[in-house]
C-alpha positions as semicolon CSV with decimal commas, in nm:
position;residue;x (nm);y (nm);z (nm)
1;X;1,362;-1,786;0,434
2;X;1,051;-1,581;0,505
3;X;0,709;-1,721;0,430
4;X;0,451;-1,501;0,261
5;X;0,172;-1,579;0,506
6;X;-0,177;-1,450;0,431
7;X;-0,046;-1,258;0,132
8;X;-0,275;-1,141;-0,145
9;X;-0,029;-1,272;-0,404
10;X;-0,046;-1,603;-0,586
11;X;0,200;-1,876;-0,494
12;X;0,376;-1,836;-0,830
13;X;0,440;-1,468;-0,774
14;X;0,543;-1,524;-0,413
15;X;0,798;-1,781;-0,531
16;X;0,937;-1,539;-0,789
17;X;0,963;-1,262;-0,528
18;X;1,158;-1,488;-0,291
19;X;1,447;-1,484;-0,537
20;X;1,474;-1,103;-0,544
21;X;1,378;-0,995;-0,191
22;X;1,585;-0,894;0,106
23;X;1,477;-0,932;0,468
24;X;1,449;-0,610;0,667
25;X;1,381;-0,577;1,037
26;X;1,234;-0,267;1,200
27;X;1,213;-0,200;1,572
28;X;0,892;-0,045;1,705
29;X;0,860;0,318;1,598
30;X;1,115;0,308;1,316
31;X;1,016;0,417;0,965
32;X;1,005;0,177;0,672
33;X;0,982;0,493;0,462
34;X;0,871;0,853;0,508
35;X;0,629;1,078;0,325
36;X;0,808;1,261;0,043
37;X;1,103;1,023;0,015
38;X;1,185;0,856;-0,315
39;X;1,001;0,528;-0,363
40;X;1,269;0,261;-0,344
41;X;1,046;-0,046;-0,351
42;X;0,774;-0,247;-0,181
43;X;0,754;-0,405;0,161
44;X;0,559;-0,726;0,225
45;X;0,482;-0,747;0,597
46;X;0,593;-1,084;0,734
47;X;0,579;-1,031;1,110
48;X;0,446;-0,749;1,321
49;X;0,238;-0,460;1,196
50;X;0,290;-0,121;1,033
51;X;0,112;0,207;1,097
52;X;0,039;0,403;0,780
53;X;0,040;0,775;0,861
54;X;-0,097;1,058;0,648
55;X;0,058;1,405;0,693
56;X;-0,195;1,665;0,815
57;X;0,001;1,978;0,731
58;X;0,065;2,081;1,093
59;X;0,385;1,876;1,110
60;X;0,166;1,597;1,250
61;X;0,036;1,272;1,109
62;X;-0,306;1,110;1,110
63;X;-0,335;0,732;1,136
64;X;-0,475;0,605;0,807
65;X;-0,455;0,231;0,879
66;X;-0,259;-0,045;1,047
67;X;-0,127;-0,310;0,806
68;X;-0,059;-0,658;0,933
69;X;0,097;-0,979;0,807
70;X;0,053;-1,023;0,432
71;X;0,014;-0,652;0,362
72;X;0,194;-0,491;0,070
73;X;0,323;-0,138;0,128
74;X;0,453;0,118;-0,123
75;X;0,316;-0,054;-0,433
76;X;0,144;0,246;-0,593
77;X;0,444;0,474;-0,556
78;X;0,688;0,204;-0,667
79;X;0,490;0,133;-0,982
80;X;0,443;0,500;-1,069
81;X;0,792;0,612;-0,969
82;X;0,642;0,882;-0,744
83;X;0,759;0,972;-0,398
84;X;0,594;0,798;-0,103
85;X;0,266;0,974;-0,017
86;X;0,250;0,845;0,340
87;X;0,483;0,743;0,620
88;X;0,501;0,374;0,713
89;X;0,617;0,313;1,070
90;X;0,662;-0,015;1,258
91;X;0,383;-0,045;1,515
92;X;0,581;-0,322;1,687
93;X;0,892;-0,525;1,605
94;X;0,833;-0,591;1,234
95;X;0,999;-0,794;0,960
96;X;0,937;-0,727;0,591
97;X;1,038;-0,879;0,263
98;X;1,171;-0,584;0,063
99;X;1,179;-0,580;-0,317
100;X;1,345;-0,287;-0,491
101;X;1,149;-0,098;-0,754
102;X;1,401;-0,197;-1,023
103;X;1,375;-0,567;-0,934
104;X;0,994;-0,551;-0,926
105;X;0,974;-0,379;-1,265
106;X;1,217;-0,632;-1,414
107;X;1,015;-0,920;-1,268
108;X;0,697;-0,785;-1,426
109;X;0,876;-0,734;-1,758
110;X;0,996;-1,095;-1,750
111;X;0,666;-1,239;-1,623
112;X;0,371;-1,060;-1,783
113;X;0,134;-1,302;-1,611
114;X;0,203;-1,121;-1,281
115;X;0,093;-0,781;-1,415
116;X;-0,278;-0,850;-1,358
117;X;-0,205;-0,935;-0,994
118;X;-0,045;-0,595;-0,952
119;X;-0,345;-0,430;-1,118
120;X;-0,578;-0,618;-0,880
121;X;-0,373;-0,514;-0,576
122;X;-0,375;-0,150;-0,686
123;X;-0,749;-0,168;-0,755
124;X;-0,817;-0,328;-0,415
125;X;-0,615;-0,054;-0,247
126;X;-0,807;0,215;-0,436
127;X;-1,144;0,064;-0,340
128;X;-1,040;0,031;0,025
129;X;-0,924;0,393;0,031
130;X;-1,253;0,504;-0,128
131;X;-1,458;0,317;0,132
132;X;-1,238;0,447;0,413
133;X;-1,288;0,802;0,288
134;X;-1,663;0,753;0,260
135;X;-1,684;0,613;0,614
136;X;-1,501;0,910;0,771
137;X;-1,664;1,172;0,553
138;X;-1,979;1,337;0,688
139;X;-2,093;1,384;0,331
140;X;-2,262;1,066;0,199
141;X;-2,154;1,131;-0,157
142;X;-2,224;1,364;-0,440
143;X;-2,562;1,532;-0,400
144;X;-2,833;1,423;-0,639
145;X;-2,916;1,684;-0,898
146;X;-3,276;1,785;-0,908
147;X;-3,463;1,707;-1,228
148;X;-3,600;1,985;-1,443
149;X;-3,952;1,905;-1,319
150;X;-3,838;1,929;-0,955
151;X;-3,668;2,262;-1,026
152;X;-3,987;2,407;-1,180
153;X;-4,205;2,313;-0,881
């Protein structure tokens, strides 16, 4: 049985996920999922690492991040029912604990106490993406509007 090492989930939720997960192995370079494909579920990285690639529009991908042990992939799309927005590719030999979208939704329906953990994970991901965008953007943020007094002078 896989261990959820360094996961951002509580022990109670990890235990519940163990009962509904399947182990998947990915050789280096293989896709866990591809941009535009139907979201089938989430992957919890157990060994190895995963490159998260953002399509650039020129039939190429830009590296967004590398996710290591304990990372949760595909959560936003699995919760919303959208298609995957990125490609996740094994950066090395990688093992994940896979939970289908249907099983995850049923688990949350049966255990409402886990819903706030999912909200926290989604919020953490949103904040990390915001900070990542700010760090690569040349623009430091929205420009400050000049006050009426500054405009008159």
